[in-house]
C-alpha positions in Angstrom: -82.9 83.8 99.6 -81.0 81.0 98.1 -83.0 78.8 95.7 -84.0 75.3 96.8 -84.3 72.7 94.1 -84.1 69.3 96.1 -86.5 69.2 99.0 -87.7 65.6 98.8 -86.0 62.2 99.6 -83.5 62.1 96.8 -82.6 58.4 97.3 -86.0 57.2 96.4 -87.1 59.9 94.0 -87.7 57.5 91.2 -86.8 54.3 93.0 -89.1 51.7 94.7 -88.9 49.5 97.8 -90.2 45.9 98.0 -89.7 44.5 101.4 -86.0 44.5 102.2 -85.1 45.2 98.6 -84.8 48.8 97.5 -83.9 50.1 94.1 -82.6 53.6 94.6 -82.5 56.3 92.1 -78.7 56.3 92.1 -78.5 52.7 91.0 -81.3 53.2 88.5 -79.6 56.0 86.7 -76.2 54.5 86.8 -77.6 51.4 85.2 -79.5 53.4 82.7 -76.3 55.3 81.7 -74.5 52.0 81.2 -77.2 50.5 79.1 -77.8 53.7 77.0 -74.0 53.9 76.3 -73.9 50.3 75.2 -77.0 50.7 73.1 -75.6 53.8 71.3 -72.2 52.1 70.7 -74.2 49.2 69.0 -75.8 51.8 66.9 -72.4 53.2 66.0 -71.1 49.7 65.1 -74.0 49.0 62.8 -73.4 52.4 61.1 -69.7 51.5 60.5 -70.6 48.1 59.2 -69.3 46.3 62.2 -70.9 43.4 64.2 -72.9 45.1 67.1 -72.9 41.8 68.9 -69.2 42.5 69.8 -70.4 45.6 71.7 -72.8 43.6 73.7 -70.1 41.0 74.5 -67.7 43.9 75.3 -70.3 45.6 77.4 -70.2 43.0 80.1 -66.4 43.5 80.6 -66.8 47.4 80.4 -69.5 47.3 83.1 -67.6 44.9 85.3 -64.3 47.0 84.9 -66.2 50.3 85.5 -67.9 49.2 88.6 -64.8 47.6 90.1 -62.5 50.5 89.1 -64.8 53.2 90.2 -65.4 51.6 93.6 -61.8 50.7 94.1 -60.6 54.3 93.5 -63.3 55.5 95.9 -62.1 53.1 98.5 -58.5 54.1 97.9 -59.1 57.7 98.5 -61.2 57.0 101.7 -59.0 54.5 103.4 -59.9 55.4 107.0 -63.5 55.1 106.6 -63.4 51.8 104.8 -60.8 50.4 107.2 -63.4 51.1 110.0 -66.4 49.9 107.9 -65.0 47.1 105.6 -68.4 45.6 104.8 -69.4 48.8 103.1 -66.7 48.3 100.4 -69.2 46.3 98.4 -72.2 48.5 99.0 -71.7 50.6 95.9 -75.4 51.1 95.4 -75.4 53.6 98.3 -73.0 55.9 96.3 -69.4 56.1 96.1 -68.1 55.4 92.5 -65.3 57.6 91.1 -65.8 57.7 87.3 -62.1 58.1 86.6 -61.2 54.8 88.3 -64.0 53.1 86.4 -62.8 54.5 83.1 -59.3 53.3 83.8 -60.2 49.8 84.6 -62.9 49.5 81.9 -60.3 50.6 79.4 -57.9 47.9 80.6 -60.7 45.3 80.3 -61.8 46.5 76.9 -58.2 46.4 75.6 -57.7 42.8 76.8 -61.1 41.8 75.3 -60.0 43.3 71.8 -56.7 41.6 72.0 -58.3 38.2 72.7 -60.8 38.8 69.8 -58.1 40.0 67.5 -60.2 43.2 66.9 -58.7 46.6 65.9 -58.7 48.6 69.2 -58.5 52.0 67.5 -61.6 51.3 65.4 -63.6 50.2 68.4 -62.4 53.1 70.5 -64.1 55.4 68.1 -67.3 53.3 68.2 -67.4 53.7 71.9 -66.5 57.3 72.4 -69.9 58.8 71.9 -71.6 56.2 74.1 -69.3 57.0 77.0 -70.3 60.6 76.9 -74.0 59.6 76.8 -73.6 57.2 79.6 -71.9 60.0 81.8 -74.7 62.4 81.0 -77.4 60.0 82.2 -75.6 58.3 85.1 -74.6 61.7 86.8 -78.4 62.2 87.4 -78.1 59.3 89.8 -75.3 61.3 91.6 -77.5 64.2 91.9 -80.3 62.1 93.5 -77.9 60.5 96.0 -76.1 63.8 96.8 -72.7 62.3 96.1 -70.0 64.2 94.1 -71.5 67.4 95.7 -70.3 70.9 95.1 -68.9 73.7 97.2 -71.1 76.3 98.9 -72.1 79.1 96.5 -74.7 81.8 96.1 -75.5 81.4 92.3 -79.0 81.4 91.1 -78.8 77.7 90.1 -77.4 76.6 93.5 -79.2 73.5 94.9 -80.0 72.6 98.5 -80.3 69.2 100.0 -82.7 68.5 102.8 -83.0 64.7 103.1 -80.9 63.2 105.9 -80.0 60.2 103.8 -78.3 62.5 101.2 -74.5 62.2 101.1 -74.3 66.0 100.5 -74.2 68.6 103.3 -77.8 69.7 104.3 -79.5 73.1 104.3 -76.7 74.9 102.5 -76.7 76.1 98.8 -74.2 74.2 96.7 -72.7 74.1 93.2 -74.7 71.5 91.3 -71.6 69.7 90.2 -73.5 66.6 89.4 -75.3 68.5 86.7 -72.1 70.1 85.5 -70.7 66.6 85.0 -73.8 65.6 83.2 -73.7 68.5 80.9 -70.0 67.8 80.3 -70.9 64.3 79.2 -73.6 65.6 77.0 -71.2 68.1 75.3 -68.7 65.2 74.8 -71.4 63.1 73.3 -72.5 65.9 70.8 -68.9 66.8 69.9 -67.9 63.3 69.1 -70.9 62.8 67.0 -70.3 66.1 65.1 -66.7 65.3 64.4 -66.9 61.5 63.6 -67.2 62.1 59.9 -64.3 64.6 59.9 -61.6 62.4 61.7 -59.4 60.9 59.0 -57.9 58.1 61.0 -59.1 55.6 63.5 -58.6 56.4 67.0 -58.6 60.1 66.7 -62.3 60.4 67.8 -61.3 58.8 71.1 -58.4 61.1 71.4 -60.8 64.0 71.0 -63.1 62.6 73.7 -60.2 62.1 76.1 -58.9 65.6 75.7 -62.3 67.2 76.0 -63.6 65.0 78.9 -60.4 65.4 80.8 -60.6 69.2 80.4 -64.0 69.3 81.7 -63.3 67.1 84.6 -60.4 69.1 85.7 -62.4 72.3 85.7 -65.4 70.8 87.5 -63.2 69.5 90.1 -62.6 73.1 91.2 -66.1 73.5 92.2 -66.5 70.1 94.1 -66.3 69.9 97.8 -66.3 66.2 98.5 -63.0 64.5 99.1 -61.3 63.0 96.0 -57.8 62.3 97.5 -54.9 64.8 97.7 -52.0 65.0 95.4 -50.2 68.2 96.4 -52.2 71.1 95.5 -54.7 69.2 93.3 -57.0 66.2 93.8 -56.2 62.7 92.7 -59.0 62.9 90.0 -57.5 66.1 88.7 -54.3 64.3 88.1 -56.1 61.5 86.3 -58.0 64.2 84.3 -54.8 65.8 83.3 -53.4 62.4 82.3 -56.6 61.9 80.1 -56.0 65.2 78.4 -52.3 64.4 77.6 -53.2 60.9 76.4 -56.0 62.3 74.2 -53.7 64.8 72.7 -51.0 62.1 72.1 -53.6 59.8 70.4 -54.7 62.5 68.1 -51.2 63.3 67.1 -50.1 59.6 66.9 -53.1 58.5 64.8 -52.7 61.5 62.5 -49.6 59.7 61.3 -51.0 56.2 61.4 -54.0 54.9 59.5 
């Protein structure tokens, strides 16, 4: 018999409802991931003798870019659905954020912020790298609660089964817990960047390590996912982005090795 882990209403597992307003578990954990990531980055800034207030200022633009980019990519890879349901484009709290899209636009916003503030972007990339991994680890718990980013059918001992009709995942079948795979990948990226931060010689290399590691994890986990992420030949759109992250990370590591 397949194991059953999720048998209750996942959307409201840790959320609450007050009249017409509902705070779902998904939104709660995504918000917690953002806040913890920013808090850790402020800690990293203090440890490096930098002004942590810059992180809090930057955090607004990172959150804005992450939400807009993540939602935009989700809408782009599901054009038919949102063409027929245009009002749901803004209902991101119901699920439907693609981390890769959020990472891209958040990076653009962050670099623009650094340019305006005349800050060294390589230095601040290293400050942010561990916090991004921590945010991913926490935020993905919200995906598990909502049932989004679900995995393919499997018969492994750690398979999970969704029963709540509000879940975005298929019901009554054992699935790969890909949301937890993503969470563990974020935790590993967080731990590795912390372990290596004192060993990187030049600024920017830590972010390069993060990108190469995170992109590799993302590409592999995509093999076990069953939700639609857009097609690009034999691979998904997010796998293409993941490969791009790996290549960019390796390039940054090599480029910054020659430049202080």
